C-alpha positions, 0 to 999 in steps of 0.5 A, a space after each residue: 500500500 505504501 508503494 502504491 501511495 508513493 507511486 501516486 505521489 510521484 505520478 502527481 508531481 511529474 504530471 503537475 510539473 509537465 502541466 506547468 511546463 507546457 505553455 511556458 515560452 521556450 527559447 528558439 535555441 532549444 527548438 531549432 538547428 541551423 541547416 548545415 551546422 552539424 557534427 560529422 562522423 569519422 572512422 579508421 582502422 588501427 592497432 592497440 599495443 601494450 596489452 598484457 596477453 589479452 590481444 588477438 590470437 594468431 587465428 586473427 590473420 588480419 591483425 598479423 598482416 597489419 603488424 607486418 605492414 606496420 613494421 615494413 614501413 619502419 624498415 623491418 621485414 617480417 612474414 605475417 605467418 611468423 607473427 605470434 604476439 598476444 599483446 596487439 589488437 586490431 580495433 575500429 576507431 570512431 569519432 565525431 567531428 564537431 561543427 566549426 572545429 579548427 585544425 589543432 583542436 582535440 576530440 575524444 575517440 572511441 575504439 572497439 576490438 575487431 578480433 578475439 581480444 579479451 581486453 583493451 585495458 592498459 593498451 595504447 592506440 597507435 597513430 590512426 588516420 580518421 577519414 570521413 565518408 568522402 575518403 578525406 583524412 580529417 583527424 589523427 588519433 593516438 593515445 592510451 586507451 581507457 577501457 570500461 572494464 576488465 577480464 582476468 583469468 587464471 587456471 581456468 577461472 575468469 572474472 569479467 566486469 562490464 565490456 573490456 573490448 571497447 574503450 575511449 581515448 580522451 582528447 586522443 584525436 587531433 583535427 587536421 582538416 576543418 569543415 566550415 558551413 556557409 552561414 552567409 547563404 540567404 535564406 538561412 534555414 532553421 530546422 525544427 528538432 520536433 516538426 510541428 506546423 504550429 511551432 514552425 509558424 510561431 517561430 516565423 512570426 516571433 522572428 519577424 516581430 523581433 526584427 520588425 520586418 514581416 518579410 524576413 522569416 517564413 515557415 516553409 514546412 513543419 520542419 523548417 523556417 527560412 530566414 532572409 539575412 537583413 541588410 543590417 546583418 550582412 557579414 554579421 550572421 553570428 550576431 543575427 543568430 544570437 538575436 534569433 536564439 534568444 527569442 522565446 516562443 510557446 512551442 506546441 506538440 502533439 499529445 503523446 503517451 510514451 510507455 516502456 514495457 521493459 521497465 513498466 514506465 509510463 510518461 504522459 503530458 497534460 494534453 492527453 484526453 480520454 473519451 468516455 469509457 469503461 475499464 475492467 482489468 482482471 488478474 488471472 494467475 495460474 500455478 502448476 506444482 509438480 510432486 514426485 511420487 514413488 510406487 513400490 511393489 508389494 513385499 512378496 511380489 516377484 518381478 516388481 520394481 520401484 517406479 518414480 512418477 510425477 503428479 501435477 497440480 494445476 490451480 487457477 485463481 482470478 481476482 475480481 476487479 471492479 469496473 471503472 467508468 471514466 467520463 469524457 475529457 478525463 486526464 491521464 492523471 485521473 486515470 492513474 488515480 482510479 486504476 491505482 485505487 483498484 490495485 493496478 500495477 504500472 504494467 497493468 496500466 500499459 496494457 490498459 492504455 494500449 487497449 484504450 488506444 485500440 478502442 479509440 478512447 485516447 486522443 493521443 499518440 501512444 509510443 511503445 519503446 
């Protein structure tokens, strides 16, 4: 009972906070991204050395080939079939190139084993070129690997924590080539993070009102707003974006309920409305118990033998739950209160919401994650 009351309190506080949050002005900075200003993904192939016998085995032939090729560039000729070291692991190296990054800046790098290495803990990533989808090298990575776990073993016993075959090299990448977006292009396009007709139109109207020109901003579609660069801001796009990002807009969005069947979590906003509906949710529990029975022959019988059998007992119980009648325009908060009073668990609530959505009794999108 205490758990149910606590859950009711938490649900009430969350929903009350959401109700206060909806309708509050939000800065344009939190609602949009400038088209062309984004991160770029980089990747590369490298070697991690210095492992304490936890690297790739000789069965991973491409690791041996990589070691042979690397030593060949250093003037040491060796046949890949003669490479039998366990202190080296072949890895894929990935990173994200932030927008407007300049050469010489440092970025974090992630590494992951490609072979059968047991752990990358204590290893050092050798210099690895990081390329983009266009094949150009944008950064170089090198440095000690910080693994997120460990894997140790001795005499057949082993112990593992987290995932030791992946890790990070903090500030291990140095940018060699910059990717700079053209901000002077007019019109400048603002992309909405959550497309919505109403929000897009409100952003355009708010920008025109702030800049005192009704022809500058236009809502092209639910996902973008086109902004012409005024003559006063030619060559001053950063100042223009500073003024636009500070504008506050009342954002709108579709009513939505998000449920997670894995954790039994239900999150809903105050815009969710429920039509008149009757809800009945009974609990059926079935238990099966298997009891071993031993059948022995009589004391004077000949040729008899002891036989062991199993006897199963099936018991089914159904809880009698009352029917809850909900009037129209009921909120999710009131639905949660009513269902908690009849003893419904969060997982029961998920099943009820899905059934109500299928019956057309909920005016909201139901997302199951």
